[in-house]
N, C-alpha and C positions, 0 to 999 in steps of 0.2 A: 639177699640177692639170689635170684634163681639161676638154674644151671646154664642156660644159653647165654645169658648176660655175663655170667662168671667166666664161661669158656672164652667168650669173645674178648673180654678185658684182659684175661691172663695171657692170651695169645696175640695181643695187639701188635707187638713189635715184629713178630714172625710174619703175620699176615701183611703188614705194611711192607716188609722187605720183599715179599713175593710179588706184590701187586703194583707197587708204586711206579715201576718202569712203564706200565701200560694200563692206566686206570680207566680208559674209556668204556670197556664192556661192563666192568663192575659198577661204575657210576650210572651208566644208562639203565642197567637192569634194576638198580636200587630206586631210580626215579620212577620207572614203570611199575615197580612194586609198591609205590607210594611211601617208601621209607624216606626218600628225599623229596622235598617239594620242588616243583619246576624252577622256581626262582633260586633256591639253594643249589640245585643241580647246575644251573648256568653259571652261578657265581664260582662254583668249584672248578668248572672247566677253564675259567679265567686264571686260575692259580697254577703255580708250578706243580707237577705231578705228585711229588712227595707230600707237599702241603695239602693237596686236594684229597688224597687218600687218607691222610692222617685226620683231617677234619671230618671226612665221611665216617671213619671208624668211631670217632667221638660221638657223632650223631646217632649212629645205629646202636651203639652200646648204652645209650641212655635209658632204654626200657627193655623189658623182657620180650615184648611183642616185636619190636624192631630188630632185636638180636636174632630172634627165630627167623624172621623174614630174611635177614642177612645170610644166615646159614643156608636157607633154601636157595637164595640167589647164587650163593657161592657154588652150589652144585651145578647150577645152570651154566656158569661161566668158567668152570674149572679148566676146560680145554684151552683157554686162551693163555694159561699160565703154566708154570714149570711143573715138572714131575713131582717135586716135593709137595706142592700144594694139592695135587691130585691125590696123593697118598693121605695127606691130612684130611681132605674132604671125605675120602673113603673111611677113614678112622672115626671122624668126629661128626659127620653130617648125616648119618643114617638116623632114622626116626628115634632109635633108642640110644644113640651116642651122646646126645646133648645132656643126658641126665647124669653123666659122669661128673662128680664134683671137682676132681683134681686131674684134669687130663695131662698126660705126659707130653711135653713138647717134642715135636719131630726134629731130629737133627737135620740142619740145613746142609745139603751137600752142594758144594761149588755154587754158592749164591751168586757170585759174580760171573755168570755165564757171559760169553762174548756178545750175544745178541738175543733178542726175544725168540728168534728162530732156533738158536742153539738150545735155549731153555725148553722149547717145545719138543725138540727131538731128543733131548737128554733123557736117557733111561727108557725111551720107547722101544729100543731094540732088545731090551732085556726081557721082553715078553710080558710087560705089565698088562693085566686084565682086571676089569672091575669085577666085583663080586656078582654072584648069580642074582642076588636081590637087586643090585644096582642095574644089572643088565636088563632084568625084567622091567624095572621102572623106566629105563632108557627107551625101551621099545614103545612106550606110551607117551613120550615127550613129542609134542607136535612140531617142535622147531627143528628136530633132527631128521635129515633125509638120507643119512649115510647107510648104505645097504651092505657094504663089505667091511668087516672089522679092520682089515689092514689099511683102509683109506682114512680112518679116523684121525691119526696123527698128521698125515700130510694135509688133509682138509683143514685141520686146526691151524697148521702153519700158514696155509693159504689165507685163511680168514684174518689171521693176525697181520700178515703182510699187507693185505688190502686195507685193513683198518689204519695202519700206519700211513698208507698212501692217500687215503681218502678223508681222514678226519680233519684235515686243515684245508680251507678254501684259500687258494692263492690270492694274496692281496697285492695289487700292483704298486702300492705306495710303500712297500717294505723293501728297502735295499739293505745292505749289510749295516747293521748297527742303527738303522732308522726305525723308530717306533711308529707303528701305524696308529691312527686314531680310530681304527675299526677292529673289532674282534674278528678273528679269522677261523675259529673253530666252526666246523660245519653245523654243529648243533646250535650255535649262537647266531651265526650270520646267514645261514641258508633261509631263503624265503621261497615258498611255493610259487609255481608259475601257472599261467593261464594257458592250458593246452586244449585244442579242439580238433575235431575230425577235419581232414583235409580233402580237397577235391582234386589236387594235383594240377590245377589250372595256374598258369604263370605267364605273365607278360615278361619274357626274359630281357626285353629291351630296357625295362625300368631298373633303376637303382634298387637294390633289394630292400632298403629301408622304406622306400615309397610303396613298393609292392606289399610289404607287410602292413603299412598304414592303411592301404586300400583293403587288405584282407580283414583287418580289425574292424574297419568301418562297416564292412558288409555283415559281419557276424555279431557284432557287439550287442545289438539290441534284440535281434531275432532268435539267436540260437543258444540261449542260456542253458537249455536242456542238454546240450552236447558238450558242455565244459567238463573236462576231466583233469585230475591232478596227475603228476608224473608217476606216483605210486600206483595209479590205476591203469597204466599202459597195457598190462597183460590181463587185466580183469575181463571177465566174460561180458559179451554184449548180448542184449536181448534176453530171452528166457532159456536159452540152451544150457547155460551154466558152464560151458566149455571155455577154458582159458584160451586167450589169443596165443598163437605159436610164433607168428612173425609180425613184427611191428616196425614201421618206419616213422621216425621222428625228424621233421625238417624244421629249419628256422634259420634266420639270418645270423651273421656274425655277432656275437655278444648277447644273444637273446637268452642264453642259459642252457643250451642243449647238453653240453658236456657237464655242467654243474648238476643238472637234473639226473643224468645217469650216474654221476659220482655219488649223489645222494642214494640212489638205488643200490649201488654196490656197497656203500657204507651200511645201509640198513640190513642187507643180507649178511654182510660180514659180522655185524654185531648181533645177529640172530633175531632181528625184529621184523623182517619183511621177507617175502618171497621164500618162505620156509619149505615150499614144495621142491625147491632145487637143491640137489646135493652139492653142486659146484657151479660157480659163476666165473666165466672167462671174460675178462674185459681186455679188448685189443684196440689199439689206436692205429689208424691207418698211416699216420705220419711215421710211425716206427716200422710198419710193415714195408714201407718204401725201400728200406735198406736191403731187403732180401731179394737178390737177383737170381739166384739159382733155384731150380725146381725143388720142392720139398713137400712132405706130407703133413697132414694136420697133426699127426702124432709128434713129428719133429718140431713143428712150429710151437705147439703148446709146451713140449718138453724143454725147448730152449727158453721160452718166455717164462715158464713157471717150473724151474728145475726140481723143486721139492715135490712136484706132482708127477714127475716123469715115470716113476716105477708103477704108479697106480692108474695111469691114464687108460690102459686097456680095460681095467675093471670098471672105471667110470663110464667108458663107452658102451659097456654092456647094458646100461640103463640110460639111453640117450634122452628119454623124456624127462629125466631129472637134471638135465644140463641147460644152462642159459648162456648164450654168447651175446656180449655187448660189443658192437663194432662202432667205434666213435670216430666221426670225421671223414666220411667217404669223400667229401670235397677236397681233402688233402692227399688223396691217393694218386700217385703219379702214373700208375699203370692204367692203360685203357681196358675197359670192361666190355665184353661182347655178350650182351644180354640175350641176343637172339640165336646164339650158337646152340646146337643140339646138346642135350645132356649127355655127359660122358659117364661111363660105368666106373666110378672111382669110389674108394672107401677111405677110411682114416689113415691107411698106410700107403696110399698111392702118392707117388711123387709127381707133382704137376707145378707149372709156373704159378707164382703168387696170385696173379690176376684170375686164373682159372679156379684156383682154390677158393678165392673169395666169392666168385660168381656161383660156384657150386654150393657153398655154405649159405649164401643169401637166398638163392633160388630154392634150396631145400632138396636138391638132388643128392647132396651129401648130408647125412644125419637129419633126415626129414622129421624125425620125432623130437629133435631138440628145439628149444625156443631161442628166439633171436630178436634183439633190438638194434636197429641201425639208425645212426644219426647222420644228418647231412645238411648242407646248405641248399636253398631252393634251386640254385642254378645247376646242380649236379643231378644227372638222370639216374633214377633207380625205379624201374617200371612198377606201377602199382599192383600189377597182377600177381606179383610174388609175395604180397603181404596181405594179412587178414585185417590189419588196421593201419591206416595212414593218418598221422597226426601232424599238426603244425603248432609250434610253440609261439604264442603271441605275447609273451613277456608278462608284465605285471598288470593288475587292475589297480584301481585307485587306492583301495584299502591296503593292497600289497606294497604300493609305493610308500605309504605311511609306515607300514611295518618295517620296510627296508631302511627308511630314514632313521627310525627309532633305533634299529640295531646298529646302524653305521656310527652314530654318535653316542658315546657313553653319557654325555650330558643331555638329559631329556629336554632342558630348556633350549639348547641349540637345535636339537632335532625338531622341536615344535616350530621354531622360527623358520627353519629351512623348509619344512614341509608346507607351512602356510605360504611362504614365498613361491614355492613351486606351484602350489594350487592356484595362486592368483596371477600367475604369469603364463599366458597361453603357450608361448614358445617352450618353456621348460616343462610345462604340464604334459605336452604331447611327447616330448623327448623321454620323459621319465618312465614310460612303460617298458623301455629296454633296460635290463639290469645294468649293463655297463654304462649306459647313459646316466643312470641313477648314480652310479659310482662317480662318474666324472663331475656331475652336478654337485654332489655332496662334497667332493674334494675341493672343487672350485669355490664353494660357498663358506668353507670353514673359517677363513679369516674375516669374512664380512659379518658373521653372526656370533663371534666369540662372546661367551657370557662372562668371561673374566675381565680383568682390567685391560683396556685397549692398549696395545703396543703402538705408540705413535709412530715408531720407526717402521713397523710393518705397514701401517696405514699409508705412510708417506711413500714407501717403496711401491705399493700397489697403485695408488693414485687413480683408482677407478671406483665407480659406483657398482653395486651388485649387478651382475650381468643380466641382460634382458634378451638379447638375441642369441642364436645358436653360436655364432662366431665369437661373441663375447664370452660365453660359457667356456668354450674350448681355449680361448686365449688366457682366461683367468686360470684355468686348470694348468696349462703349460707354464704360465708365469709363476704360479705358486710352486710348482715342482722345481723350476730353475732357481727361484729365490731361496727356498729352504736349503737347496744344495750349495748354491754360491755363497750364502752367508752363514753356512754351518760353522759353529764354533766361534763366531764373532760376538763380542759383547756389544758392539755398536751395530744396530740394525737399521739405521736411518738412511741407508744407501738409496739414492734415487733409482727409479725403475730403469732408466737408460743405462746406468752403470751396471746394474744387475744383469741386464740383457747382454751387455758388451762382454761380460765374463763368460757367457756361453755362446757367443756369436759364432765361432767356428764350428762348434758341435751342432748347433741348430741349423747352420747352413748346410753342413754335410748331411745331416739327417733329413732336411727338407728336400735336397736333391735326390737322395735315395728314395724318398716317398714319392716325389713327382714323376721321375723317369720310369719308375716301376708301376705307378698308377696308370700311366698311359698304356702300359702293356698288360694291365690287369694282373700283375704279379704281386702276391701278398706274402709269400714264404721266401726266406732268404737263408743261405748258409753263411758260414764265417767268411768265406771269400767274397761274397756279395757285399757284406758289411765293410770289409777292409778295402774293397775297391772304392768306396765312397768316403773313406777316412773315418769310419765308425769302428771303434775298438770293441770287439765282443767282450773283453774283460771289464769294460765300463758299464755293462748292462746291469750289473748288480751293485755297483759301488757309486754310481752317480745318479743324477736325475733321470737318466735313461731307463731306470727301473720302472718309471711311471709311463714310459712311452713304448718301449719294446718289451716283449716277453720272450723268454727262452723256452722253446718247446723241447725240453730235454727229457728223453726217455732212457731206457737201459743202454742203448748203443748208438743213439743218434741225437744230434743237437741242431735244431733249426731255430730261426728267429722270425718274429712277425711283429708288426704294430699290434698292440693288444686289442684294437678295434679298427675296422676299416675306416671309420670316420676320423680316427686319430691320424691315420696315414693321409687322408684327404685334407685335413686341416694343416698338417705340416707342409704338404705339397703346396697348398694355397699360400701359406706364409712365405715359403721359398720364392714363389712367383711374385708376390707382392713386393718383396725387397729387391727383386732382380729385373723388374720392368720399369724403365726410367722415364717413359714419356707416354702421352695419350695415344700416340700411334701404336706403340708396342702393346698397350692394354687393349685397344680395339682390335688389333690383329689377333691377339690371344683369344678374345671373346668370340670373334668370328669363327675361329678354329674350334674352341671348346663347345660352343653352343650349336654351331651349324656345319661343322666339318669343313670349313673353308681353309685350305692349306695356307699357312702364312708365307708371304714372300720373304726374300732374304732379309735377315734382321741381325743386328748386333746383340740383341737381347738373348742371353743364354737359354732361357726357357723355350725360345722359339726356334732354336737351331737344331738341326739334325733330328727333327721330329719324325718318329716312326709310329704313326697313330692309325688305328683301325677306325676309319671314318664311319663305319656302319654301326658302331656301338657308342655313339656320342652320348646317349642317354645315361650311361654309367657315370658321367662326369657332372651330373646335376648338383649333387651335394658339394662337390669340389668348387663349382662355379659360385655357389652361394657363399662358401667359406672365403673364396677369393675376394668377393665384393666386400665382405665384412673386414677382411684384413687390409683391403685397400683403404677403407674408411679409417681403420686404426692407424695406418701409415700417414694419411693426410692430417689426422688429429695429433700426430707426434707420439703415439703410443708405442711405435716400433723404433724409436730413437735408440741407438746403441746396436741395432742390427743392420741398419741401412748402409749399403755399400756406397751408394751415390745418391745424394739428395735429389728428390724430384723437383723440377722447376715449377714453382707455384704459378708463374705466369701462363702455364699451359692451360689453366682453367679446366682441370680434370672433371669436376662435377658437371659443368655445363656440356662439355664435349661428350661425356658418357650419357648425359640426358638426351642429347641429340641422337646418339647411337641407338639407345633403347626406343626412342620415339620412332626411328626409322624402321625398326623391326615390326612394331605394331602397325605402322602405316603402310608398309610396302610388302610385307610377307603374309602369306596365308599360314598362320601359325597353327601347329597342332596343339591340342588341348594341353598336353603335358609340357610342351615347350613354353606356351604362354604362361602357364602357372609358374614354371621355373623362373621366367624373367621377372614376374611379380615378386617372387621370393628374393631374387638377386637385388632388386630395388629396395626391399625392406631391410636386407642385411646391410646394404650401402647406407641407407637411412640418412640421406642428405636431401633436404627439401629442394635445394636448387636444381638437382637432377630430376627428382620425381615430378615436380611441377611442370616440367617440360614434356614429360611422357604422358601423364594422365589424360590430358584433353584429347589425345589421339586414340584413346581406347573407346570406341563407339559400341562395340559388341564384345561380350565375353561368354563363350559357350564352353562350359565344363560339364556338359551332360554325361551322366554315368561315370564321372570321375569321383571316386570315393574321397571326400575331402575332410581333413581334420580341422580343428578350430584354428590351428596355425595357418592353414591355407586361407581360411576366412579372414584371419588377421592380415595376411599379405594383401588380399584383395582390398580390404578396407583401407590399409595404409596408402596404397597407390591411388585408389579411386577417390579418396577424400580430397585430393589435390585438384580435382576437376570440378568446375561449376556447370559443365555441360550435362545434358541428359544422356543416359546410357540406353541405347535403343533396345538391347536384349541382354538380360542376365539369366542364363539358363543353367540352373543348378539341379535340374531334375535327376532323381535317383542318386544323389550325392551323399545322403546320410549325414547332413551337417548337424542335425539335431537342434535343440533349443539354444545350446551354448554357441554353436556356429552362427545361427541366425542372429542372435543377440550381438555377436561381434560385428556383423554386417549392418546392424540396425541403422546407424547414422547415414548410410548411403542408399538405403532401399527406396527412399522417396523419389530418387532421380531415375529409376528404372522404368522405362515405358512398358516393356514386357518382362514380367518377373515369373520365372518358372521354378516352383518349389515343390514339384510333385514327388511324393514318396521320399520324404526327408526326415522321418521319425519326429515330426513336429506334433505338438499337442496344444492344449488350451492356452498355455503361456505364450506360445508362438503366435496364436491368433490374436492375443491381446497386443503383442508387439506390432503385428501387421495392421491391426485396427488403428493404432496410433499413427502409423505411416499414412494410412488413408485419410485420417483426420487432419493431417498436416496441411497448412496453407501452401506449402511448397511442393505438395505431392504432384507427381507427373505420371503416376502409374495408370496405364490404360488396360493392360491385360494382367490378370493375376491367376496363376495356376496353383491350386492347393490340393489337388487330387491325391487320394491315398494317404493322407495324414490323419492322425487320430484326434481331430479337433473336438469332436463330440458336440452335442447340442449347444452347450454353453460357449464353446469356441466359435462355432458358426454364428451364434447370436451376437458375439462381440464384433465379428466382421460386418454383419448386416447392419448393426447399429451404427457402425462407422460410415456406412453408405448414406445415412441421412445427412451427413455433413460433407460428403465427397461429391465432386462434380467432374472427375476426370476418368474414373473407371468405366470401361465399356464392356469388358468381358470378364466374367468370374466363373472359375471352374472349381466346383466343390464335389466332384465325384468321390464316392466312397470315403466320406469324412465323418460319418456317424450321425447324420441328421435324422431326427425322429419325426413322427407325426406331429407331436406337440411343438417341435421346433419350427415347423412350417408357418405357424401363426405369427411368430416373430419376424420371419422372412417377409411375409406379406405386409405386415405393419411398417417395416423399415423401407421396403422397396416402393411402397406407395408414396413415400416422400422423396424418392430419388428420381432424377430425370435423365441421368447420363448412361445408366447401365442398359446395354442392348442385348447381351446374351448371358444367361445363367444356366449352367449345366450342373445337375444334382443327381445324375444317374448313380445307381449302386447304393442308394440309401433307403432305409426302411421307413418310408414316409406314410405308408398306408393309403387307403382309398380317400380318407378324409383330407389328408395332406395334398393328394393329387387334385382333388376338387378345389381346394383353396387356391392352389397355384394356377390352375386353369382359369379360374375367375380373375386372378391378378393379371394374367397374361392378356385377357380380353379387355380389362379396364385400363391397363397401362400401355399406351400406344408406343410402338417401337421396341418392346421388350419380348424376346423369345426365351422361353424356359424349356429346356430339354430334360424331361423326367425319365424317358425310356431310352435304352440303348438303340432300339429299333427305329427311333425317330430320325436318326441322322446317319447317313451312309458313311460319311467321313469318320464319325465316332466309332462305328462298327469296325471299320478298317484299322483305325488306330488301336483298338483293343485286340484285334486279330494279330497285329504286329507285336503287341505286348506279350500275348500268349506265346508266340513263337520265340520271343526273347527268353521268356521264363523256361520254356522247354529246353532251350539250348544251353542254359546257364544253371548248373546245379545249385549254385549259391542261392539263386532266386527261387528255385524249386523248393529248397529247404526252408525258405523264409515263412515263418508262421503268418506274418502279416499278408504276404502275397497269397497264401492259401485262403485266408479269410476274404481277401479281396476277390479272388476267383469265385468263391462261394457267393459273394454279393453280386457279382456280374451274372452268375448263373441264375440266381434268384430273380434278378431284374429282368432277364430274358424270359423267364417263365411267367412273371407277372404281366409282361407286355402282351402275351397271348398272340392272337393272329395279327399278322402284318399285311397291310394292303399293298404296299409297294413291293413288286416282285424282286428287285435287286436287293432291297433291304431284307426281305424274307430269306433269300439265299445266304446272305452274309450272316444273318442272325443264326440260321441253322448251322452254318459252318463253325461259327464261334462257339455255339453251344456244344457241338460234338467235340471240338478240340479241348474245351475246358473240362468236360467229363473225362476224356482220355487222360488229360494231364493230371487231374486230381486222383484218378485211379492209379496211375503209374507212380505217383509220389506219396501214396498213403503211408507206406512204411517209413519213408524219410521224415514226413511231417509228424 
């Protein structure tokens, strides 16, 4: 046995005693040194600390090579452990120390220190210094940024404290004594997020979830080059090589902002990332809310990190080695004056907390320090103060799969749940938000158990796997209530109504809290708020409330919130569903929630004393969908056990609601967003009796430039399939529905007289689907707009071949679809057999002179057919493209789109090919269009 291996084995018990209280740094560094395999590392994190370290020591002591690597790692992580270990490292881990055959054990002094911090500070004041050789080596270690010797111990204490705080991801299914089905260590459960550059544009009227869905639709296909991971937030941009100093990260509730920065803090604390920073200060705005009196930055940090208090002046001497992470600006109660003139303040100046934060964020205080700020989209933090502004877009498809795999320890369950998510449009679109993923996975656990099915659990659930958003949330809520209500019972065959009745009062109180505060847009509550509604703060960790509410507990403050905005909305909807007893109450409520019509006097509690800001009704969109879903559950008997007063069945609720929805489409000029929300409400209600009344009244549906998800397409399909009438216009231009969305709409497309599918990220597969629509005997399509889609020669060929069998289509628009010179031959052959088409537009395609000649000959031989090959041939077309260029210029999202850049180049080339224009007006418009495109392309070169 060689010396390193012998040393390690002989000192095993001593090393185990020193490190088992805090194994994270040692295990992580051993993994990165490839002493532990990734799988072995994760398995150790799942074990109790003592067992984990003991197993790691057995593994590393197996060979001389791994033993030497272990000693090297021990030198790197010694600062995380006690004084005795550091002396041991100095004695045994120098290059010549491991050759000693019989090392003398170091006497352990006060092994049972009160805490890890006590161990770190123990002995430091005695003037311990590493040897000159160790100091020389230390200077060359890239992971150390400490510039002053006296800061080493406090920084080590700081890192250890941060590691303790950040190594566990809070899992909302864990109450006291309740075992979660999900690993919660950050190394096991953390999944990277999809982060991209942000343009700070926001329609603040929208529910933040819908704004995010719109943002994702805009960027998903075009801007892959701008995707960054959270660990790259401060990375240099371009070729300058300079690190970003100030970065803003925004995202909706539950999207993972706080978890992302928690990961960054963890990586710094464990010595694996952001090594250029000597110290990282992470501050949460909800804790800063407690400080009323003016104070200085020195005082703030000294109070927050007392073990750093004495060395803060030294740290501030090198501000460029400091990083501030300010998490949750949207939770800050103080108003911020971003336009106030900069004050001459330093780290010792006492100012109000709001001024201190503004100075730190703007950079008038410690301008050389780095800063990461997180906030929700609705909170203003001007872009001019940041070098990079990012938006967190949640998961991508492969990350949803990764998350599901990590959530379930049983890979068989994980696979079944992921497949179910993937094949269900509603769940698939929800799953890109991490907390939605958590809710879905929790709700699905009982449906996909790979063990023997518990008949009692199945009986108490009495539902099929959820398909709509409302069903997902109700299953999640019921699962939480069921496990709590039946805890400890041997007999679990309790019917669902009895389970719900056990939690009736708590759910009613919780729902009222959720609803009345939702109307006021209030999402944070103190203990008094909870007690006002009969919710006991003490129950948050000991009952099913641990899956509904989260305690935002910091050093000196405790606030509560629903752990996601949609959970608050769902409970509010449940409360309303069981407290509205007639169709009149329901219709008055919908008039109020959807259109801001104040309800007349009513005996229904949810409609009494309403203090609602009627200008912000759009924020209730998700709530109204949940309400319709809960109303369906009520009528189906799924809420039995909660209902205070049974609803009279003779009221004919589905029919009366169908008539109400019909009236909205018939008599109102609905905004796009409102129309879409009503379609979703009908899909959540999912009662054929109601939808069949509404659908025939929908003659036109204009969702132009609304970024639509596949679930939006599913809602349109669900409603419109109940109508046998033709749809005059379906305008989905610039909606980015993609092939999946178009496929969802497939069964109703044949009934659309005018079908606008411009710029929708469609390709050959979409052309094949549309060609099948045109071949259908029931086809009623007269106008088809496919401009700006990447159909290619084969896709266009599919469409043209369909025209041989079609006799309804009169206008076909194929601008910028990838038609080639060879493709024109197929167009000519197909259209020679067609008699209905009157207009064909193919501008912006590279068809060559031969192709133009073919099409001119076809136009002459085919009576009644006009083919527009040049932009300059049609004044209306020129104006349409001028308008489009103006839209792109005003919308940075479109300016950044690679597809639009290519399209602009195609238009420019088409204008150049056209050459001289005879008509004067056309020539002027063509010149104007050409000038604007050149300017636009020049201005956006760097972006593209």
